[in-house]
N, C-alpha and C positions, 0 to 999 in steps of 0.2 A: 776102655774108651780111648779113641785115637786123639792125637794132639789137636787136629782140626779136621772136621768133616761136617759140613753144613747139615743141620737137621732137615728132615722132610718138612714141607709146609704143614702147619697145624692151625686150627682155629684158636685164636687168642680168647681166653675166657677171663671173667672177672676174678681177681684174687681178693676174696672178701676179707676185710679187716674190721668192718663195722657190722654189728648185729642188726642189719637193716632188714625190713620186710621187702621182699622182691615183688615188684608190681609192673604192670604194663597198661598203657592207655592208648586210645585212638584219638588223634587230632582230627575231628570230623569236619570236612568241608562240604557245604551245600551251595547251590547257586540260586539266588533270588533276583529275579529281573536281570539275569545275565551277570550279576556280580557275585564273586566268591565271598562266602561268609563262614566263620568258624562257629561251631555249635558248642555251647557251654551248659553244664548242668549246675543247678543249685541243690546241694545236698539237703536231705530232710533234716529238720531240726530235732528229730527224735533219735538220730544216730549217735552212738557213743564216740565215734571217731570223726572229728572235724564237722560237727553239725552246722548246717547253714553255709558252709564254705562253697566257693565256686571252683569247679574242676572240669576236666575232660572225662568222658566215660572210660571206665577201666577198673582194675582192681588187682588183687593178689594173683601171682602166678602159682597155680596149683600143680602138685606132682603129676596129675593126669593130663596137663597141658603139654602138647608136643613142643611148644616153643613159646617165647614171649609174645610173638605176633598172634599165635593161636589164643593165648590168654586174653590179649587185648580185644580180639574179635568176639570171643565168648562173652566177656564182661559187657561189651557194647551191645551185643544181642540182648542180654538179660536186662540192661538198664533202659535202652531205647526201644526195645521190642521190635527190632527189625532183624531179618536174617542176614547172615554174613555174605550171602550172595548179592546183597544190595550194597556191599562195601567193596571198593576197589583200592587196594593199598598201593600208594605210590612208592613207599619205601620207609625204612627206619630213619628216625632222627637220632641224635646223640643221646645216650642214656644219661640220667641225672642221679648222682649219688648224693643224697641229701643228708645233712647233719641232724635232721629231725626224725630220722628213723625209717626212711624208705629209700629204695633205689628203684627208679622208674625207667622203663624202656618205652618210648613213645613211637607211634607209627602214624604217618600222615595218610589219610584215606578220603577218597571222594565217596559220598553217599548219594545214590541216585533216587532216594525217596525221602520225604519228610512226613510220612505216615507213621509217626512214632506212637508207641503205646508205652508210656513211662512206667517204670517200676516204682509205684508210689511208696513202697517201703524204704526206698533209697533216695528217690529224686523228688524234690518239691516241685520244681519246674525247670524249664530250659529257656535259653535266650540265645540270640545270634549277634555277632558283631562282624561288620564287613572287614575283610582282610586289609583293604585299603585304609581303613581307619587306623589300624596299628602302624601302617607305614607312615602315616601323617602325624601321629601323636606319640611323643616320647614318654616312657613311663617315669614316674617319680622314682628316684634311686635313694636307697638307704643301706645301712649296714647293721648287722646283729653280731654281738660278741659271743664267742664260744669259750667255755671254760671247762676244765676237767678236775676230777678228784678221784682217788681210788674208790671202787665200790666195796661194799662190805664183803669180807672174805678174801681181800687181796693178799697174796702170799707175803708173810712177814720176812724181812731180810732183804728184799729187793730194794734197789735204790729209790724207786718211786714211792715206797711205803712211807718215806719221811714226809710226803705231802699228805696233809689231812684236810686242808681247806681248799675251796675252789680257787683255781689258778687260771687266769686268762691265757688263752692259747692263740686264738686267731679270730678273724671276722669273716662273715660271708655276706655276699651282696643280696639285697632284696630289691625287687622291681615291682612297682604298683601301677596298674592301669586303672584309670577312673573312667567308666563308660556308663552314661545314663543312670547314675545312682549305684551302679555295681562296682565293687572293688575287686579287681582280678590281680592276684599277687601270688607269692610263694612259688612252689615248683611249677605251677601252671604258667606263671609269667615267664619263668626261665625257658619253658618249653616253647612258648609263643615266640620269643626272641630267636631261639634256635631254628624254629620252623621258618621264620622270615628270612634268616640268613641262608638256609639251605635252599629255599625256594628261589632266592635271587641267584645263587650259584647255579642251580639247574636251568634257570631261564637264560643265564649268560652262556652256559654250555650249549644250549639249543640254538641260540642266536649265532654262536661261533660256528657250529656245525652247518647251519644253513648258509652262512657266508662262504664256506669251503666247497659247497656243491657247485 
């Protein structure tokens, strides 16, 4: 190995330190009377994982998926009952590594149809919220404490093994949007905020490019 020679460019991948489930979602945008709306799912109350919660369409990234984007489109096809050819992906948002056990790669996409055929095993119903509403309404903000303790079988003799009770480590931010009786929070709320930020950045870049012409 030479003292210094720059490495060739490489794709930076996630260095996993949490045993999270890897997931991907679509942030679906449709237009109603000319206004952009986000589409939300209300999960079935019969599901074992987060029954009744509000989320974007998506799910686990399977070994057979070519990419996180492919997983997001596949899951959206299954849940909303529309073909991926009706989804036009603008691009990726920032991925979210959650302390509750999932890492999520979101992709913003325009859907050119609302002829949905919901997967009733997974989805109770859907609803939409105008994108402008999120711009005009700030979410409620709160924090949740995180704590750690060694799991059963932690190697004896390591310094951490002296810790046996829960020890507070950090907090993480929680955002909650209240819309017409719906409570939109958790990872979904984080993704919404990121979507709004990126959308503003992209709009600003387009305006600047137009001024330079």
